[in-house]
N, C-alpha and C positions, 0 to 999 in steps of 0.2 A: 832307275833314276833316283838321284838324291837332291837335285836342285832345279828349280824352275828355269834357271838360266840355260839349261840344256835345250829347252824349247827354242830359245832365241838363237843359240849357236847352230842348231840343226837347220832352222829356217834361213839363217844367214849363209850357210853352206849351200843350200839348195837354191835359194833365190836372192843372191847378194844384191842385185840391182833393182829388185822389186820394191815398190813403195809399201812401207809398213804402216805408218801413221801420217795422216794429212789433217792440217787445220786450215783456217782461212788464209794464213799468210805463208805457208810453206809445207814441206813434207820431209820425211826421212826414210831412207831405204833400210832394209834389214841389216846389211853390212854397215851402213852408216850408224844405225842404232847401236850395234855391237861395239863398233870402234869408239863411239862417244861414251858408251857405258864404261868401257875399260879405261879410257883416259880420265874421265871424271871420277870413276871408282878408285883409281890409283890415288888421286888427290884426297878423297874421303878416307881411304884406308890409312893414309899417313897421319890423319888427324883425329880419327875416331877409333875406339876399341872395337874388336870383333863382336858381333851380335848387338852392338849399340843401336837403339832406336834413333833414326834420323828423320826429323820432321820435314815434310815437303809442302809448301804452299801450292796446292794443286789446282792450277788454272787450266782452262780449256785450250791448251796449246800442245804442240809436240814436245815442248820442254818437260812436261810432266812425265810421260812415259820414259823419256831419256833419264830423268832424275830417278825414277823407280828402278830402272835397270842398273844404273850406276850404284845405287845403294846396295843392291843385291850383289853386284860385282865386288864391292868392298867387304863383303861378308857381314853386312849389317841388315837391319830390317827397316822398311820405310813406314812412315806415319803420315798419310795424306790428310791435309787440313784445309778447310774451307777458307780461302783468303778473305771472304766477306764476313766471317764470324766476328762477333763483337770482340774488341781488343782484350778486355778483361778475361774473357773465356779462353782466347788464344794464349794469353800469358799464363793462365793457370795450367793449361795442358803442357806448355813448353817447360814450365818449372817442374811439373810432375815427371816429364821425360828426362830432364837433366842432360840434354844433348848439347854439345858444344857448338853445333852447326844447325843452320836452317837453310834448306835448299829452296831456291825461288826462281821463277821465270822473270823475264823482263817486265811483264805486266804487273808483277807483285812488288815492284821496287819500293813504292811508297809504304805499303804494309810492312815489308821487311825492315825498312828504316825505323818504323815505330817500335819494332820488336828487338832492335839491335842491343838493347840493354839486357835482354834475357839470353840470347844466343846469337852467334855471329852469322850474318847472312852470307850465303855462297850462291852466286848467280850462275845458273846453268850455262848460259850462252857465253860467259866469260872464261869458262874452264875447259872448253871442248878442244883446245889446242894444247892442253897440258901433256907432258910426256907420260907415256904408259910405263908402269912398273910391273912387268910380267911376274917377276919372282914374288913380289909382295902379294899380288892377286892370287897366285897359285897357292901360297901358304894359307891365305884366308879360305880359299875354296877347299883345300884338302881337309881343313878342320871342320867343315860344315856337314851336318847330317840332315836327313829329310824331316826330322822333328824340330829343327831350329825355326825360330820365328821368321816369317816372310813379310808380314805387315801387321800393323796395329791400327785398328779403326776405332775411333772414339764415337760413342753414341750417348744419348741423353741418360742421365742418372737421377734416381728418385730423390737423392739428398741434395741435388743441385750441383754435384760434382760429376762431370762426364766420365763414362766408363770406357777404358781402353781394352778392346778385345784382341787378344794375341792369337793370330792364326799362323799356321806353319806350312812348310813346303809340301809335306805329304798330303795335307788336306786340299791344297790348291791343285796339286797334280792329279789327284783322284777326281776332283771336280772337272778339270779340263779334259781328262781322258773320257769321262762319262759324257760330257756335253758335246764333245766333238763327234762322238758316235750317235748320240740321241738326235742332234741337229743335222748330222751329215755334213759338217763344215769341212771345206777344202780351201786350197789356195785361190780358187776362183771366186770366193765370196768377197763381198764388200760389206763391212759391218758399219751400220749407222749408229755411232755412239751417242746416246742421249744422257745417260747417268753421269753426274759429275764424278771426277776421279777420287773425291773424298767420300763417295757413297759406294757401298759394297757391290751394288749392281754393276759397276764398271769393271769389276774384277773379271767378269766373263768376257767383255770386249778385249781387255788387255791380254789375257792369257789365250783366248782363241786366236788372236792375231799372232802371238809368239809361237803357238803350237802348230797351227795349220799353214802359216804363210799367207793368210788372208790380209786384205788391206782394211784398215780401220779409219773411217771418216769421222773426225770429231765434229759433230754437228754444232753450228753456232747456236748459243742459247736463245738468241733473239728470235730465231725461226719458230720457236714454239708459241710465240705470241701471234704469229701470222701463218696459220696452217696451210694456206694456199702456197705461200713461198716455201714452206717446209716440204710439201709434196713435190714442188718443182725442183727443189734442191736434191731430194732423194732420186728423182728421175735423172737429173743432170749428172749426178755422180754415180748413177747405176747401182744404187745400194740394194743388196739382196737380202740382208738380215737385219731385223730390228730386235735388239735385246733391251727392252725399255721398262722403266717403272710403270706399273699399272696406271698410275695417275696420268702419265703422258699418253698412254694407249687410249684412255677414256677421253682425254682432252681432244685428241684428233677426231675421234668418233663423234663427240658431241658438237664439234664445230660445223658439221655438215659437209665438209670438203670432200669426203669419200663418195658422196652422191654425185659430185661434179667432176672430180679428178682423182685418179688413183696412182699409187706408187707402182709403176709398171714392172719393175724388176724384182720386187720383194717376193721371196719364196718362203720365208719362215719368219714368224712373229712370236717372240717369247716375252711374256709379261709377268712381273712379280713385284712384291712389296705390299700389295693390298688385295682385297677380294676383287676378283674380276666380275664385272657386271655383264650379264648375258645380253642385255640390249645393245651394249656397245660392241660386244663380240660379234653380234649378228650384223651390225653395220659394217664391220671390217670384212666379215665373210661374204657379204653381199657384193662388196667392192672387189675383193680378191678371193674368189671361191677356190682357186687352186692352191693357195698358200697353206702352209702348215701352221697351226696355232697351238702354243704350249703355255699352259698356266703353271707358274712356278710358286713354290712356297719354301721359305727357309729363313731363320734368323741369322744374323751376322755370326753368332756363336757357333754355327755349324758349317761355316765356310760357304756362305751365300745361299745355296739351294739344298733342300733336304727332301723335297717331294716334287713330283711333276705329273702333269696330266696333258697328254696330247689329245686335243679335242677330236672326237671321232663320231659325233652325232650332232643333230640339231638340238638346240635348247630354246624353250620359250623364254621371253624376256624376263619373266618372274622367277625362273629356275636358278638354283645355285650351281655355279660351275665347280666341279670337284678340284681338289689339289692333288688327287690321284694316289700315287704309290711312291715308296721311297726311291731316291736316286741310288745309283750303284754304290755299294760298300757302306750303306747307311740303313738303319732299321728304325722304324717308328713304333713306339709303344703307346697305347692309350691307357692311362692309369687314373684311378679315382683319387679322392683326397687322402686315402690311406696307402696310396702307391700300390694298389692292387689292379690287375688287368680288369677292364670293364667288359661285360658281355657284349656280343654283337648287337648293334643298333642302339647302344647306350653311349652318350657322350662321355669323353674323358680328356684329360690333359695330354697334349702331345709331348712325349718325351723321346729324345733322339739319341742314338748311339752310333758309333762308327768312326771311320778315319777322319771325318771332317770336323770333329769336335775341336774347338779352340782349346788352347792351353788354359785359358781363364782370363781374368781381368788383371790388367797391369797394376802391380803394387797394391792389390786388394784381395788378400787371401780369404777374408771373411765373405765377401760377395761371391768369390769363386766357389768356396765350399758350399754356399747356400744354393747355387744354381747348378753346379756340376757335382752330382751325387753318385753314390754307389748304386748300381743297378739292383733293385730289390729282388729281381727274378734270378740273379746269380750271386748270392751272398758269399760264396766260398772263395772267390778270388777277385782281385781288383778289376772292375768293369764299369767305367763311368757312363752316365747318361746326362743329357742336358734337359732341364725342366724349362719348357718354353713359356708356360703360362697361357698357352693357347688351347682352346677347347675345340675338339673336332669329333666327328662320328663317321663310322663306315656306312655308306648307303647300300641299297639292295644290290648294287653292281659290284660291291666290294671295294669301292673307291672312297678315299678320305674326303670329307667335306668340312671345311673350316666353319666354325660357328661364332666364336666370340673370344674376347680376352677375359681372364679371370681376375685381373688386377687393374691398376691405374695406368697401364701402358697402352698406347694407341699407335695406329699407323695413320699418318697424315702426310699427304703430298709425297708419299713414298718413303718417309722417314719414320723410324721407330722412336717414339717420344714418351718419356715419363712425365705424366701430368704433375708429379711432385716437384720436378725441377722448375716448371713454369710457376707453380704456386709459391715456391721459395723466392723466385724473383719478384713476384707480386708482393710478398710479405715485406720486402725491403722498401716498398713505396710508402713514404710517410703519410700520404693523404688517404691511405686505405686502412680501414679498421679490420676488415676480414675479406678474404677472397678465396674462392675455390674454382676449379675448372672441371669440365667434363666434355665429352666428345659427342657431337651430333653427326653420326655416320651418314645419314641421309643427305646432309648438306656438305659433308666433308669439312666441318667447321669445329674449331675449338671454342667453346663457350665459357666465358668468365662471368661469374656472379659475384658481386662485391658490394660491400657497404663502406661508404666513405665519401669524402668531398673531393671528387676528381672526375674529370671527363675521360672518355675512352682515349682521346688524343693525348691527354696528359699521362695516362697510364702507359701507353705505347712509347711515348717519349722517354719514360723512365726505364722501362725494361728492355728497350732496344740495345742498351749497352751491356745487357746481361745474358740475353738468349738470342739465337739466330731468328731471322724473320719467319722461317717456317714453324717456329715454336710460339710465335706471338698469337694471342687469341684473335679470332675473326669476328666474334659476336660478344658484346658486353651488355650485361643486365645489372643496372644499379638498383639496389634495394635499400630501404631504410635500415633494416637489420637482416641478418641471415638466420634462418631457422636452426634450432639446435635440438638434438634428441635428448633422451633421459640421461645419457652419459655425459652430457655437456658438449658433445662433439657436433660440428656442423652437420645438419641433416641433408646429406647429398641426395638421398633418394627423393625427398620432398622437393628439392630444388629441380631435379631432373623432371619429375612428374609435372611440376608446374610449368616448366619451360615447354615440354613437349605438348602439353595440353593447350597452351596458348598459341603455339606455332602450328598445331594441327599435324605435326610430323608423325606422332604415334598416338 
């Protein structure tokens, strides 16, 4: 295989009238999805260059998977974007992409109108009756290779500029092939999609649907505020698989709903994005003892997942859940600061090699060269590894256990965030003299310590135009001055120690 569209074409041939994606307002069959993709793709191919990144305002409707498939049919790569992202951030990404077009669903009409000065909005629903151009689509398809970009996902950047991670067809196909086998996915499954389509966790739902012929239920976001209604919805739609962000997995467990009502048809639960808490895992296992539970680990730069652990024993609430072993066609190296392998039982930085490695960061060769480096264990020929910045250790069972980050990057609400980007936004607030951020993992909270004449509400009011809601601090501590060390830098260690001492967290 050279192209992920082969999954859709095969499923459309096997199950033409079977429902592929469902939202609150409608559904699309596999044949309907393929037909829509080819019609809209013909329109896009006539107006965009081959391999051109095409942004998509990725709402929670069936219009988003149609848009993704259409972009791929046009021989381009899609760039899913959060429609609720601050306008200035959206404009910055769109200018970086230099795309002539912006794909949108009906629900994104207002946002698209505000961005019309940067690129031309194309509304998915208005183009589904366009004539197909088979010859043009075939020319585009024939020129594509499995190493060509399939999507670009933008994540937080330490300098305040989001990083665009360029992933390719081969990486996605290897992920899908491994996941289908690991999870035993078939056309009989109903996938309960929780992850937003601009978040890389949704890649698994999208491509498991295309590959296996399963049906994907796009779960309404509001249900996660009402766990009882969520479980009822899962039962009504007979959902069998949950591939969720760990934060959503924890949220449902902490709500107490699983002690009163259970998702009756769920056979497998996969969670990734943050460290899995054993206590919440135990609540799920008590409610659904026959289900399979898989803990996933992986940065966006390695095409979603790089390691996995199928829970095969009981864990006390205080125990760490392993991230396990590498996924198929990937290898994990634990290296020290000198990039030498660490001895067994000694923590090291997770470095990953294999087919899932992204090409790098869009229009940023310096960041790419810093993160994707030559494998120090094979210096005689090109062999890239990705330095994650995550620290892990092998336990006595030979399983990887995540320990911590080694830099200012955090995982919060399922998102990978650079604290430097938040601090850059805070620095633009005129009422602040100084401000720094750190993460309270126990409370899953971003803490902002600042000096200046501003309230928390005023600070949020300023930075909400610069960073998404999930990047805005949850806790504010106003100080007369911030402490500095002998080098004149803000003493982050002292600030953290003071905070944790006062809160009694550590």
